[in-house]
Residue frames relative to the residue before (quaternion, step in Angstrom):
aa qw qx qy qz dx dy dz
M 1.0000 0.0000 0.0000 0.0000 0.00 0.00 0.00
T 0.2088 -0.7861 0.5667 0.1312 3.69 -0.68 0.95
A 0.5572 -0.6278 0.4282 0.3348 3.54 -1.02 0.66
S 0.2989 -0.7719 0.5484 0.1190 3.55 -0.90 1.06
T 0.7550 0.1849 -0.1100 0.6195 3.55 1.26 -0.10
S 0.4018 -0.6879 0.5656 0.2135 3.50 -1.45 0.48
D 0.4683 0.6820 -0.4345 0.3560 3.64 1.28 -0.03
P 0.4437 -0.7354 0.4374 0.2664 3.66 -0.41 1.07
N 0.6662 0.4967 -0.3061 0.4645 3.61 0.98 -0.83
E 0.6382 0.5249 -0.3089 0.4709 3.56 1.01 -0.69
L 0.6311 0.5435 -0.3001 0.4651 3.43 1.05 -0.88
C 0.6573 0.4954 -0.3107 0.4754 3.45 1.02 -0.99
R 0.6232 0.5564 -0.3269 0.4419 3.67 0.89 -0.77
Q 0.6714 0.4771 -0.2749 0.4960 3.61 0.96 -0.99
A 0.6658 0.4957 -0.3284 0.4506 3.62 0.89 -0.87
R 0.6270 0.5555 -0.3338 0.4323 3.62 0.93 -0.77
K 0.6098 0.5570 -0.3070 0.4728 3.53 1.22 -0.86
L 0.6725 0.4869 -0.2811 0.4813 3.52 0.95 -0.91
L 0.6479 0.5474 -0.3162 0.4249 3.46 1.01 -0.79
R 0.6557 0.5216 -0.3084 0.4505 3.53 1.12 -0.74
H 0.6907 0.4358 -0.2480 0.5211 3.50 1.30 -0.50
G 0.5718 -0.6626 0.3349 0.3490 3.57 1.25 0.37
K 0.5036 0.6454 -0.4340 0.3762 3.61 1.21 0.30
L 0.1719 -0.8719 0.4538 0.0660 3.42 0.50 1.40
E 0.6710 0.5325 -0.2947 0.4236 3.54 0.79 -1.16
E 0.6781 0.4770 -0.2821 0.4828 3.60 0.86 -1.09
A 0.6399 0.5431 -0.3259 0.4351 3.62 0.93 -0.77
I 0.6655 0.5065 -0.2801 0.4712 3.44 0.95 -1.05
A 0.6345 0.5490 -0.3350 0.4286 3.63 0.97 -0.72
L 0.6785 0.4674 -0.2762 0.4948 3.53 1.13 -0.90
F 0.6074 0.5329 -0.3620 0.4649 3.63 0.94 -0.66
Q 0.6872 0.4694 -0.3012 0.4655 3.57 0.93 -0.81
A 0.6279 0.5094 -0.3654 0.4612 3.58 1.04 -0.61
G 0.6205 0.5219 -0.3568 0.4640 3.62 1.01 -0.67
L 0.6851 0.4845 -0.3020 0.4525 3.60 0.81 -0.89
E 0.5910 0.5316 -0.4030 0.4536 3.63 1.11 -0.33
Q 0.6688 0.4562 -0.3046 0.5018 3.59 1.18 -0.38
D 0.8033 0.0148 0.0257 0.5949 3.67 1.03 -0.74
E 0.2062 -0.8322 0.5084 0.0799 3.50 0.18 1.37
R 0.7130 0.4524 -0.2789 0.4573 3.67 1.09 -0.39
N 0.3840 0.7280 -0.4650 0.3260 3.54 1.33 0.25
L 0.3227 -0.7910 0.4843 0.1890 3.61 -0.37 1.16
A 0.6665 0.4885 -0.3539 0.4381 3.54 1.00 -0.71
L 0.6305 0.4877 -0.3690 0.4780 3.69 1.07 -0.46
Q 0.6087 0.5338 -0.3687 0.4567 3.61 0.98 -0.65
E 0.6827 0.5188 -0.2762 0.4340 3.53 0.86 -0.86
G 0.6602 0.4992 -0.2852 0.4833 3.43 1.06 -1.01
L 0.6699 0.4877 -0.3223 0.4576 3.63 0.88 -0.71
A 0.6431 0.5131 -0.3248 0.4666 3.54 1.07 -0.69
T 0.6233 0.5453 -0.3133 0.4648 3.50 1.08 -0.83
A 0.6492 0.5309 -0.3000 0.4546 3.59 1.04 -1.00
Y 0.6364 0.5107 -0.2994 0.4945 3.61 1.09 -0.87
F 0.6372 0.5342 -0.3196 0.4544 3.57 0.87 -0.82
M 0.6874 0.4475 -0.2823 0.4976 3.63 0.86 -0.98
G 0.6918 0.4408 -0.2820 0.4975 3.61 1.07 -0.48
E 0.4520 -0.7163 0.4126 0.3351 3.68 1.32 0.23
Q 0.4632 0.6130 -0.5012 0.3980 3.60 1.04 0.67
Y 0.1229 -0.8880 0.4404 0.0495 3.46 0.63 1.27
E 0.6354 0.5387 -0.3390 0.4372 3.60 0.95 -0.84
L 0.6551 0.4927 -0.3025 0.4864 3.60 1.05 -0.76
A 0.5862 0.5227 -0.3449 0.5141 3.60 1.05 -0.71
I 0.6482 0.4892 -0.3560 0.4625 3.70 0.63 -0.81
K 0.6415 0.5416 -0.3530 0.4129 3.65 0.77 -1.03
H 0.7394 0.3986 -0.2637 0.4741 3.72 0.69 -0.99
F 0.6573 0.4736 -0.3719 0.4532 3.63 0.85 -0.49
Q 0.5847 0.5280 -0.3393 0.5139 3.60 1.17 -0.53
R 0.6208 0.5366 -0.3457 0.4552 3.63 0.91 -0.75
M 0.6079 0.5508 -0.3387 0.4607 3.61 1.06 -0.88
T 0.6751 0.4929 -0.3238 0.4432 3.69 0.84 -0.97
V 0.6688 0.4573 -0.3376 0.4791 3.62 1.04 -0.38
L 0.6332 0.5290 -0.3410 0.4504 3.62 1.01 -0.72
D 0.7875 0.0023 0.0125 0.6162 3.70 1.02 -0.74
P 0.1942 -0.8268 0.5201 0.0898 3.61 -0.08 1.26
R 0.5382 0.6634 -0.3719 0.3632 3.52 1.37 -0.33
I 0.7147 0.4817 -0.2297 0.4522 3.62 1.07 -0.92
G 0.3302 -0.7727 0.5174 0.1618 3.55 -1.00 0.84
K 0.4724 0.7112 -0.4299 0.2936 3.61 1.23 -0.45
P 0.6975 0.4719 -0.3223 0.4325 3.74 0.76 -0.73
W 0.5805 0.5463 -0.3610 0.4840 3.53 1.21 -0.50
I 0.6510 0.5048 -0.3048 0.4780 3.57 0.91 -0.92
N 0.6430 0.5094 -0.3264 0.4695 3.62 1.00 -0.78
L 0.6154 0.5352 -0.3304 0.4750 3.55 1.04 -0.89
G 0.6040 0.5520 -0.3532 0.4536 3.64 0.99 -0.77
A 0.6805 0.4936 -0.3003 0.4506 3.52 0.88 -0.98
V 0.6360 0.5084 -0.3469 0.4655 3.64 0.93 -0.80
Y 0.6666 0.4977 -0.3117 0.4591 3.65 0.83 -1.06
N 0.6331 0.5282 -0.3435 0.4497 3.68 1.06 -0.60
R 0.6380 0.5073 -0.3152 0.4860 3.52 1.08 -0.79
M 0.6978 0.4325 -0.3043 0.4832 3.61 0.99 -0.59
G 0.5097 -0.6466 0.4316 0.3686 3.61 1.22 -0.04
D 0.5518 0.5782 -0.4397 0.4097 3.65 1.02 0.28
H 0.1223 -0.8766 0.4654 0.0086 3.52 0.53 1.33
N 0.5865 0.5611 -0.3545 0.4642 3.62 1.14 -0.60
R 0.6858 0.4466 -0.2837 0.4998 3.66 0.85 -0.94
A 0.5900 0.5633 -0.3653 0.4485 3.61 1.09 -0.58
V 0.6429 0.5013 -0.3108 0.4887 3.63 0.89 -0.91
E 0.6450 0.5376 -0.3200 0.4388 3.55 0.84 -0.94
A 0.7059 0.4561 -0.2771 0.4658 3.56 0.80 -1.06
L 0.6783 0.5129 -0.3072 0.4271 3.63 0.90 -0.97
R 0.6423 0.5348 -0.3327 0.4367 3.58 1.16 -0.67
K 0.6060 0.5343 -0.3180 0.4961 3.46 1.33 -0.35
G 0.7425 0.4425 -0.2218 0.4512 3.55 0.89 -0.92
I 0.6447 0.5807 -0.3403 0.3624 3.58 0.95 -0.86
P 0.6752 0.4813 -0.3470 0.4382 3.70 0.88 -0.72
K 0.6304 0.5085 -0.3216 0.4906 3.62 1.28 -0.33
E 0.7464 0.2329 -0.1204 0.6116 3.60 1.20 -0.59
R 0.0641 -0.8686 0.4906 0.0274 3.66 0.53 1.12
N 0.7506 0.3359 -0.1923 0.5356 3.55 1.09 -0.59
C 0.4237 0.6636 -0.4925 0.3710 3.53 1.08 0.76
A 0.3438 -0.7611 0.5172 0.1871 3.73 -0.29 1.24
H 0.6668 0.5305 -0.3087 0.4226 3.52 0.94 -0.91
G 0.5866 0.5749 -0.3776 0.4277 3.57 1.08 -0.45
H 0.6960 0.4445 -0.2484 0.5063 3.54 0.91 -0.98
Y 0.6012 0.5379 -0.3637 0.4658 3.56 1.03 -0.61
N 0.6879 0.4714 -0.3020 0.4620 3.55 0.81 -0.86
L 0.6018 0.5439 -0.3462 0.4714 3.55 1.17 -0.70
G 0.6260 0.5632 -0.3240 0.4312 3.47 1.08 -0.69
L 0.6455 0.5164 -0.2744 0.4913 3.49 1.10 -0.97
A 0.6439 0.5218 -0.3209 0.4583 3.58 1.05 -0.70
Y 0.6616 0.5112 -0.2740 0.4753 3.57 0.88 -0.95
R 0.6937 0.4544 -0.2834 0.4817 3.57 0.89 -0.83
G 0.5798 0.5333 -0.3666 0.4950 3.65 1.19 -0.47
L 0.7121 0.4237 -0.2774 0.4862 3.62 1.08 -0.65
G 0.5562 -0.6260 0.4007 0.3716 3.59 1.31 0.10
Q 0.5755 0.5907 -0.3885 0.4111 3.64 1.23 0.14
Q 0.1627 -0.8667 0.4670 0.0649 3.43 0.46 1.46
S 0.6369 0.5542 -0.3361 0.4174 3.62 0.94 -0.77
M 0.6658 0.4803 -0.2723 0.5019 3.59 1.10 -0.76
A 0.6250 0.5326 -0.3410 0.4576 3.51 1.10 -0.77
I 0.6492 0.5229 -0.3204 0.4500 3.63 1.07 -0.87
S 0.6475 0.5036 -0.3382 0.4614 3.58 1.01 -0.68
A 0.6779 0.4787 -0.3236 0.4545 3.58 0.90 -0.73
Y 0.6402 0.4824 -0.3666 0.4723 3.66 0.94 -0.74
R 0.6222 0.5531 -0.3445 0.4340 3.68 0.89 -0.88
E 0.6774 0.4603 -0.2967 0.4911 3.64 1.02 -0.72
A 0.6039 0.5072 -0.3898 0.4755 3.64 0.99 -0.49
I 0.6689 0.5318 -0.2898 0.4310 3.57 1.03 -0.88
R 0.5955 0.5535 -0.3322 0.4783 3.52 1.27 -0.81
I 0.6998 0.4503 -0.2925 0.4712 3.60 0.91 -0.85
D 0.8042 0.0816 -0.0157 0.5885 3.60 1.02 -0.90
P 0.1938 -0.8399 0.4958 0.1056 3.59 0.12 1.15
E 0.6814 0.4905 -0.2953 0.4560 3.54 1.24 -0.35
M 0.4746 0.6600 -0.4701 0.3437 3.63 1.23 0.15
A 0.3202 -0.7945 0.4895 0.1631 3.55 -0.21 1.36
E 0.6488 0.5355 -0.3378 0.4221 3.59 0.97 -0.85
A 0.6315 0.5117 -0.3613 0.4570 3.58 1.05 -0.66
H 0.6703 0.4786 -0.3424 0.4521 3.61 0.87 -0.74
Q 0.6572 0.5200 -0.3193 0.4424 3.59 1.06 -0.60
N 0.6729 0.4326 -0.3060 0.5161 3.56 1.09 -0.68
L 0.5624 0.5411 -0.4133 0.4691 3.63 0.99 -0.45
A 0.6435 0.5000 -0.3286 0.4774 3.63 0.90 -0.85
N 0.6405 0.5264 -0.3529 0.4339 3.60 0.82 -0.71
A 0.6519 0.5280 -0.2884 0.4616 3.53 1.04 -0.93
Y 0.5881 0.5434 -0.3272 0.5018 3.60 1.09 -0.78
V 0.6462 0.5264 -0.3323 0.4415 3.62 0.86 -0.97
D 0.6625 0.5346 -0.3016 0.4293 3.49 0.92 -1.04
M 0.7071 0.4212 -0.2402 0.5147 3.61 1.14 -0.66
G 0.5175 -0.6575 0.4106 0.3622 3.65 1.33 0.05
S 0.5139 0.6228 -0.4347 0.3989 3.64 1.13 0.35
H 0.0581 -0.8823 0.4660 0.0313 3.49 0.57 1.19
Q 0.6051 0.5533 -0.3794 0.4287 3.65 1.06 -0.60
Q 0.6076 0.5405 -0.3185 0.4870 3.57 1.08 -0.86
A 0.6866 0.5058 -0.3146 0.4168 3.51 0.81 -1.05
I 0.6440 0.5468 -0.3292 0.4218 3.57 1.04 -0.92
T 0.5696 0.5909 -0.3321 0.4649 3.52 1.12 -0.88
H 0.7542 0.3942 -0.2219 0.4760 3.65 0.59 -0.99
Y 0.5798 0.5388 -0.3862 0.4736 3.66 1.08 -0.48
K 0.6873 0.4776 -0.2899 0.4642 3.45 0.88 -0.99
K 0.6178 0.5201 -0.3680 0.4610 3.66 0.95 -0.65
A 0.6241 0.5241 -0.3631 0.4517 3.65 0.96 -0.84
L 0.7054 0.4999 -0.2598 0.4302 3.48 0.89 -0.85
E 0.5672 0.5523 -0.3689 0.4869 3.52 1.25 -0.47
I 0.6673 0.4858 -0.2842 0.4878 3.59 1.05 -0.86
D 0.7975 0.0254 0.0256 0.6022 3.66 0.96 -0.94
P 0.3036 -0.8055 0.4935 0.1243 3.54 -0.04 1.27
D 0.7146 0.4395 -0.2346 0.4911 3.58 1.16 -0.59
F 0.3869 0.7407 -0.4719 0.2810 3.64 1.26 0.22
L 0.2444 -0.8245 0.4789 0.1762 3.60 0.11 1.17
R 0.6440 0.5158 -0.3582 0.4369 3.69 0.88 -0.69
A 0.6639 0.4670 -0.3204 0.4883 3.60 0.99 -0.67
Q 0.5979 0.5395 -0.3595 0.4715 3.68 1.06 -0.54
T 0.6768 0.4760 -0.2946 0.4782 3.60 0.97 -0.81
G 0.6780 0.5140 -0.2926 0.4366 3.47 0.94 -0.93
L 0.6147 0.5613 -0.3264 0.4480 3.61 1.15 -0.81
Q 0.6606 0.5288 -0.3058 0.4365 3.55 0.99 -0.93
R 0.6729 0.5050 -0.2597 0.4740 3.50 1.02 -1.02
A 0.6577 0.4887 -0.3259 0.4716 3.65 0.93 -0.76
E 0.6222 0.5386 -0.3275 0.4643 3.63 0.99 -0.84
E 0.6708 0.4811 -0.3005 0.4777 3.63 0.93 -0.93
A 0.6529 0.5093 -0.3214 0.4595 3.59 0.95 -0.75
L 0.6406 0.5299 -0.3173 0.4563 3.59 0.94 -0.87
E 0.6864 0.5003 -0.2794 0.4477 3.53 1.04 -1.02
S 0.6186 0.5462 -0.3113 0.4714 3.54 1.18 -0.74
A 0.6327 0.5192 -0.3342 0.4673 3.57 1.03 -0.79
R 0.6384 0.5168 -0.3111 0.4781 3.72 0.96 -0.95
T 0.6889 0.4959 -0.3021 0.4339 3.55 0.81 -0.97
A 0.6566 0.5323 -0.3071 0.4373 3.62 1.10 -0.85
F 0.5694 0.6417 -0.3694 0.3570 3.56 1.13 -0.75
S 0.0062 0.7778 -0.6279 0.0264 3.64 -0.96 0.89
P 0.3411 -0.7519 0.5295 0.1951 3.57 -0.81 1.01
F 0.6212 0.5543 -0.3451 0.4333 3.67 1.30 -0.05
G 0.6795 0.5522 -0.3322 0.3508 3.54 -1.28 -0.06
R 0.6346 0.4889 -0.3434 0.4903 3.52 1.30 0.38
L 0.4957 -0.6351 0.4949 0.3255 3.68 -1.00 0.67
V 0.5139 -0.6406 0.4766 0.3138 3.50 -1.16 0.68
D 0.2468 -0.7254 0.6193 0.1715 3.59 -0.97 0.73
E 0.4024 -0.7594 0.4588 0.2256 3.61 -0.26 1.33
Q 0.6633 0.5115 -0.3162 0.4455 3.57 0.91 -0.89
Q 0.6744 0.5019 -0.2924 0.4558 3.51 0.95 -1.00
T 0.5946 0.5758 -0.3387 0.4473 3.56 1.20 -0.70
K 0.6462 0.5119 -0.3122 0.4721 3.61 0.96 -0.87
I 0.6672 0.4964 -0.3198 0.4541 3.55 0.99 -0.76
Q 0.6761 0.4735 -0.3116 0.4707 3.53 1.04 -0.77
D 0.6226 0.5603 -0.3370 0.4299 3.50 1.07 -0.48
A 0.5667 0.6137 -0.3828 0.3945 3.54 1.17 -0.53
P 0.4733 -0.7244 0.4196 0.2740 3.56 -0.68 0.93
G 0.8504 0.1282 -0.0924 0.5018 3.45 -0.83 0.97
S 0.4515 0.7400 -0.4271 0.2571 3.60 1.15 0.17
Q 0.7949 -0.0260 0.0335 0.6053 3.55 1.18 -0.59
R 0.6637 -0.4992 0.3707 0.4159 3.60 -1.28 0.22
E 0.3497 -0.6622 0.6047 0.2710 3.58 -1.12 0.50
L 0.1103 -0.8047 0.5827 0.0267 3.54 -0.81 1.02
S 0.3600 -0.6797 0.5882 0.2500 3.60 -0.97 0.78
D 0.7175 -0.4290 0.3592 0.4150 3.52 -1.39 0.11
E 0.6766 0.4878 -0.2633 0.4847 3.45 1.00 -0.93
D 0.5876 0.5760 -0.3503 0.4475 3.57 1.18 -0.68
R 0.6738 0.5400 -0.2623 0.4307 3.43 1.01 -1.20
V 0.6143 0.5371 -0.3343 0.4716 3.56 1.10 -0.85
E 0.6769 0.5002 -0.2867 0.4577 3.59 0.90 -1.10
D 0.6008 0.5603 -0.3251 0.4684 3.62 1.07 -0.82
R 0.6962 0.4774 -0.2746 0.4604 3.56 0.79 -1.09
Q 0.6252 0.5258 -0.3236 0.4774 3.64 1.09 -0.78
Q 0.6822 0.4832 -0.3046 0.4565 3.58 0.84 -0.94
L 0.6333 0.5103 -0.3426 0.4703 3.64 1.02 -0.73
F 0.6349 0.5290 -0.3385 0.4500 3.56 0.96 -0.83
E 0.6842 0.4669 -0.2990 0.4738 3.61 0.89 -0.90
L 0.6529 0.5193 -0.3291 0.4423 3.63 0.96 -0.66
T 0.6885 0.4868 -0.2789 0.4597 3.46 0.94 -0.84
N 0.5907 0.5198 -0.3392 0.5156 3.61 1.20 -0.65
E 0.6448 0.5082 -0.3313 0.4650 3.60 0.87 -0.79
I 0.6918 0.4606 -0.2915 0.4735 3.61 0.88 -0.71
D 0.6132 0.4933 -0.3524 0.5064 3.58 1.08 -0.64
S 0.6182 0.5366 -0.3522 0.4538 3.67 0.92 -0.77
A 0.7287 0.4407 -0.2653 0.4521 3.55 0.71 -1.11
G 0.6727 0.4857 -0.3191 0.4579 3.65 1.03 -0.57
T 0.6033 0.5280 -0.3379 0.4929 3.50 1.10 -0.59
A 0.6386 0.5140 -0.3146 0.4786 3.61 0.98 -0.82
V 0.6751 0.4536 -0.3443 0.4691 3.69 0.85 -0.68
I 0.6274 0.5028 -0.3603 0.4730 3.71 0.85 -0.69
A 0.7116 0.4696 -0.3086 0.4218 3.54 0.75 -0.88
D 0.6218 0.5419 -0.3284 0.4602 3.56 1.11 -0.63
M 0.6375 0.5477 -0.3118 0.4431 3.44 1.15 -0.80
K 0.7051 0.4561 -0.2598 0.4768 3.49 0.97 -0.85
S 0.8176 0.2861 -0.1317 0.4821 3.66 0.76 -0.91
G 0.7218 0.4033 -0.2527 0.5026 3.53 1.26 -0.34
L 0.8040 0.3415 -0.2055 0.4412 3.56 0.25 -1.26
L 0.6917 0.4859 -0.2912 0.4480 3.55 0.96 -0.86
Q 0.6170 0.5482 -0.3408 0.4502 3.48 1.11 -0.65
Q 0.6371 0.5367 -0.2846 0.4743 3.51 1.01 -0.98
L 0.6150 0.5484 -0.3008 0.4801 3.56 1.05 -0.99
H 0.6752 0.4741 -0.3022 0.4775 3.59 0.82 -0.91
D 0.6555 0.4990 -0.3270 0.4630 3.61 0.92 -0.75
L 0.6384 0.5183 -0.3423 0.4546 3.50 1.00 -0.81
S 0.6613 0.5140 -0.3180 0.4443 3.58 0.87 -0.92
R 0.6169 0.5334 -0.3300 0.4753 3.57 0.98 -0.66
A 0.6686 0.5266 -0.2806 0.4438 3.54 1.03 -1.05
V 0.6096 0.5715 -0.3467 0.4261 3.46 1.09 -0.74
V 0.6305 0.5433 -0.3017 0.4650 3.56 1.02 -1.04
Q 0.7559 0.3985 -0.1570 0.4950 3.61 1.01 -0.99
A 0.3452 0.8131 -0.4366 0.1705 3.57 1.33 -0.05
E 0.6487 0.5194 -0.3122 0.4604 3.56 0.97 -0.84
E 0.7133 0.4526 -0.2648 0.4651 3.57 0.95 -0.92
S 0.8202 0.0852 -0.0268 0.5651 3.53 0.93 -0.77
P 0.0981 -0.8416 0.5250 0.0806 3.72 0.33 1.11
R 0.5816 0.5869 -0.3737 0.4215 3.64 1.12 -0.58
N 0.6534 0.5307 -0.2730 0.4657 3.49 1.03 -0.85
F 0.6295 0.5538 -0.2848 0.4647 3.45 1.18 -0.70
A 0.6561 0.4630 -0.2966 0.5169 3.53 1.03 -0.94
R 0.6351 0.5238 -0.3451 0.4509 3.69 0.89 -0.85
A 0.6755 0.4810 -0.3211 0.4575 3.63 0.88 -0.87
G 0.6324 0.5404 -0.3390 0.4395 3.61 1.02 -0.74
E 0.6642 0.4926 -0.3041 0.4730 3.64 1.08 -0.73
Q 0.6598 0.5080 -0.2977 0.4670 3.49 1.08 -0.70
Y 0.6443 0.4880 -0.3375 0.4825 3.52 1.08 -0.64
S 0.5979 0.5283 -0.3613 0.4825 3.64 1.05 -0.74
A 0.6729 0.4885 -0.3083 0.4621 3.67 0.82 -0.77
A 0.6178 0.5144 -0.3379 0.4894 3.60 1.11 -0.65
V 0.6554 0.5264 -0.3306 0.4290 3.57 0.88 -0.77
E 0.6220 0.5154 -0.3201 0.4950 3.58 1.11 -0.90
T 0.6416 0.4960 -0.3656 0.4569 3.67 0.83 -0.78
T 0.6560 0.5375 -0.3063 0.4323 3.59 0.81 -0.89
E 0.6488 0.5255 -0.2868 0.4697 3.53 1.04 -0.98
S 0.6190 0.5284 -0.3273 0.4801 3.63 1.03 -0.97
L 0.6892 0.4706 -0.3072 0.4573 3.64 0.69 -0.98
R 0.6608 0.4627 -0.3617 0.4674 3.63 0.93 -0.68
K 0.6526 0.4955 -0.3708 0.4371 3.55 0.77 -0.53
T 0.5897 0.5390 -0.3705 0.4737 3.63 1.13 -0.57
L 0.6239 0.5284 -0.3282 0.4731 3.62 1.00 -0.78
R 0.6710 0.4627 -0.3161 0.4855 3.58 0.73 -1.02
R 0.6450 0.4967 -0.3831 0.4365 3.76 0.74 -0.65
S 0.6419 0.5230 -0.3360 0.4490 3.60 0.94 -0.90
L 0.6454 0.5185 -0.3228 0.4588 3.62 0.99 -0.87
L 0.6680 0.4915 -0.3023 0.4698 3.58 0.90 -0.85
K 0.6551 0.4693 -0.3556 0.4735 3.68 0.91 -0.54
L 0.6113 0.4943 -0.3983 0.4725 3.67 1.05 -0.37
R 0.6497 0.5232 -0.3293 0.4424 3.58 1.00 -0.75
A 0.6065 0.5467 -0.3162 0.4829 3.54 1.10 -0.82
H 0.6800 0.4872 -0.3019 0.4572 3.51 0.87 -0.84
E 0.6260 0.5387 -0.3165 0.4666 3.65 1.06 -0.68
E 0.6280 0.5209 -0.3463 0.4630 3.50 1.03 -0.95
I 0.6597 0.5251 -0.3071 0.4413 3.63 0.82 -1.02
M 0.7195 0.4517 -0.2737 0.4510 3.58 0.77 -0.99
N 0.6909 0.4742 -0.2763 0.4706 3.60 1.17 -0.56
S 0.5818 0.5822 -0.4017 0.4014 3.51 1.18 -0.20
P 0.4358 -0.6806 0.5058 0.3018 3.67 -0.89 0.81
D 0.4805 -0.5927 0.5780 0.2893 3.54 -1.44 0.48
F 0.1202 -0.7934 0.5953 0.0406 3.52 -0.75 1.15
D 0.3679 -0.7006 0.5784 0.1980 3.48 -0.96 0.99
L 0.1538 -0.8189 0.5524 0.0242 3.57 -0.51 1.33
A 0.5024 0.6955 -0.4184 0.2979 3.47 1.21 -0.21
């Protein structure tokens, strides 16, 4: 398809239409024609990068997303898209690096946290992946892929009950979600196997513990099934706390401290570059908000564990 106009915005519109119909080569040609007229046009840069990504020409996609970060350093979307490209290439370390730059600028972008979850899971950092997926779901509760991938991460950590919850949520949103259907079946089978394998026998009697248990009304009476459920809940709660704590530490190291360093440098250079100083201040404020949000998540997780302990330590009273 040859360009019928030299107006960059019209070329962009035509190219996007071709892109929606899967005509990558023709779309790329029009995006390129538009950039010949206006090389600083962000919509054309983004469109061309997206077309290259869809065509699996990842290095070219990176080139144009990076160009966007130079043209307008204030926006975070190009960094988030770079994270998606690096994830697709299997370069998860660079994906985390790019996403950490984009997310503070696009705090309500669920896809940013979702891509961060993919990157951390690719690195085998399941606790960090869980925190990222949970943040994506907080922003967009109807993101079926986030629920499904969060469930996968819980499976990796052996927390099958939590996994089942999120596989089911993914299927509520999209009943035809095949990967969620398969994952749910496997998680339910794994949980049933764990319950079947549990045996209350084979342990020596602790005399002191027996005395405590014999004391009337001293604690709740638990069946074997209740004990399995209690252990599963404790496992899930401690995993949640570990995930939240790890996220706080990682954010302090790579988020808040980095922004504090950038702010300190901007203060020194404030007279020479007041715009950089203002931008550094905004980014530091965003980093503080992110840290506070992660800290609150950790506190909520700790309170949930305390509440669980209170319930389990409360005796069963017969009110009849």
